C-alpha positions as CSV (number, residue, x, y, z in Angstrom):
1,M,13.9,-1.8,-2.0
2,V,11.5,-0.9,1.0
3,N,10.4,-3.8,3.2
4,V,7.4,-3.1,5.3
5,E,5.8,-5.6,7.5
6,I,2.2,-5.2,8.8
7,T,0.1,-7.0,11.4
8,G,-3.3,-6.8,10.5
9,G,-4.9,-7.2,14.0
10,I,-7.4,-9.7,15.1
11,C,-7.4,-11.6,11.8
12,G,-3.8,-12.8,12.5
13,F,-2.6,-12.4,9.2
14,T,0.9,-10.6,8.6
15,T,1.4,-9.0,5.2
16,M,5.1,-8.2,3.8
17,V,5.1,-5.2,1.4
18,H,8.1,-5.1,-0.9
19,A,8.2,-1.8,-2.7
20,E,10.7,-1.0,-5.3
21,D,11.6,2.4,-6.9
22,K,11.3,2.4,-10.7
23,T,12.6,6.3,-10.8
24,G,10.9,9.4,-11.8
25,Y,8.4,8.9,-8.8
26,K,7.5,5.6,-10.2
27,A,7.3,2.1,-8.2
28,S,5.9,-1.2,-7.9
29,F,5.3,-3.3,-5.0
30,Q,4.9,-7.2,-4.3
31,L,2.8,-8.8,-1.2
32,E,3.8,-11.8,0.8
33,T,0.6,-12.8,2.8
34,Q,-1.7,-15.5,3.8
35,C,-4.5,-13.5,3.7
36,P,-6.5,-14.5,0.7
37,N,-7.9,-11.1,-0.1
38,W,-4.4,-9.3,-0.2
39,K,-3.5,-12.1,-2.5
40,K,-5.9,-11.1,-5.0
41,V,-4.8,-7.5,-4.7
42,N,-1.1,-8.8,-5.3
43,D,-2.4,-10.8,-8.3
44,I,-3.9,-7.6,-9.8
45,L,-1.1,-5.1,-8.8
46,G,1.8,-6.9,-7.8
47,G,4.8,-5.7,-10.1
48,K,3.0,-3.1,-12.0
49,E,4.6,0.0,-12.3
50,L,2.7,2.7,-10.5
51,N,2.9,6.8,-10.7
52,I,3.1,7.4,-6.9
53,M,2.1,11.0,-7.5
54,T,-1.3,10.0,-8.7
55,E,-1.4,7.1,-6.0
56,L,-0.9,9.5,-3.1
57,F,-2.3,13.0,-4.2
58,K,-5.4,14.3,-5.5
59,D,-5.6,15.8,-9.3
60,K,-5.0,19.5,-8.7
61,K,-7.6,20.4,-11.3
62,T,-10.3,18.2,-10.7
63,G,-9.9,17.4,-6.8
64,T,-10.2,13.6,-7.5
65,L,-7.9,10.7,-6.3
66,N,-6.9,8.3,-9.1
67,S,-5.1,5.6,-7.0
68,Q,-5.0,2.2,-8.3
69,V,-4.2,0.8,-4.7
70,L,-7.2,2.4,-3.2
71,D,-9.5,1.3,-6.1
72,V,-8.4,-2.1,-6.3
73,S,-8.3,-2.5,-2.3
74,M,-11.9,-1.2,-2.0
75,K,-13.1,-3.6,-4.6
76,T,-11.5,-6.5,-3.3
77,I,-10.9,-6.0,0.5
78,P,-14.2,-6.5,2.5
79,H,-12.6,-4.7,5.4
80,V,-11.9,-1.2,4.6
81,S,-10.0,-0.4,7.9
82,C,-7.4,-3.0,7.4
83,P,-3.9,-1.2,7.8
84,V,-2.3,-3.0,5.1
85,I,-3.9,-0.1,2.7
86,S,-1.9,2.4,4.3
87,G,1.2,0.2,4.6
88,I,1.3,-0.3,1.0
89,L,0.9,3.5,0.3
90,K,3.5,4.3,2.9
91,A,6.0,1.8,1.6
92,L,5.5,3.0,-2.2
93,E,6.0,6.5,-0.7
94,V,9.3,5.8,1.1
95,S,10.4,3.8,-2.1
96,V,10.5,7.1,-4.1
97,G,12.0,9.3,-1.5
98,L,8.8,11.3,-0.5
99,A,8.9,10.3,2.9
100,L,11.5,8.9,5.3
101,P,11.1,5.4,6.7
102,K,9.6,5.6,10.2
103,D,7.3,3.0,12.1
104,A,3.8,4.0,12.6
105,A,1.2,2.1,14.9
106,I,-2.2,1.7,15.9
107,T,-2.4,0.9,19.5
108,F,-5.4,0.5,21.5
109,K,-5.3,1.7,25.1
110,K,-7.3,0.5,28.2
């Protein structure tokens, strides 16, 4: 199980992503959040087995991306720069062993 905490920013919401390897580049996630929009995404995709290769990479033949995480997020989340989108995908990637766990950050400098 991979657990990732994401602080959204000025909204003040924190979202916990719990991603679980289901073997064979398949994984699922659950979200814990007070954000009403991410709660909707969790209602749709939470616990659903996802093909992580499809989630993270474009189809080699067509060049299209068929990510359910991105599709549902773009239809549900009004603020497309929300870092939770990247955090979910990164947690899923690490859960199946396609990346090592390493903190990432967006830091504003004056």
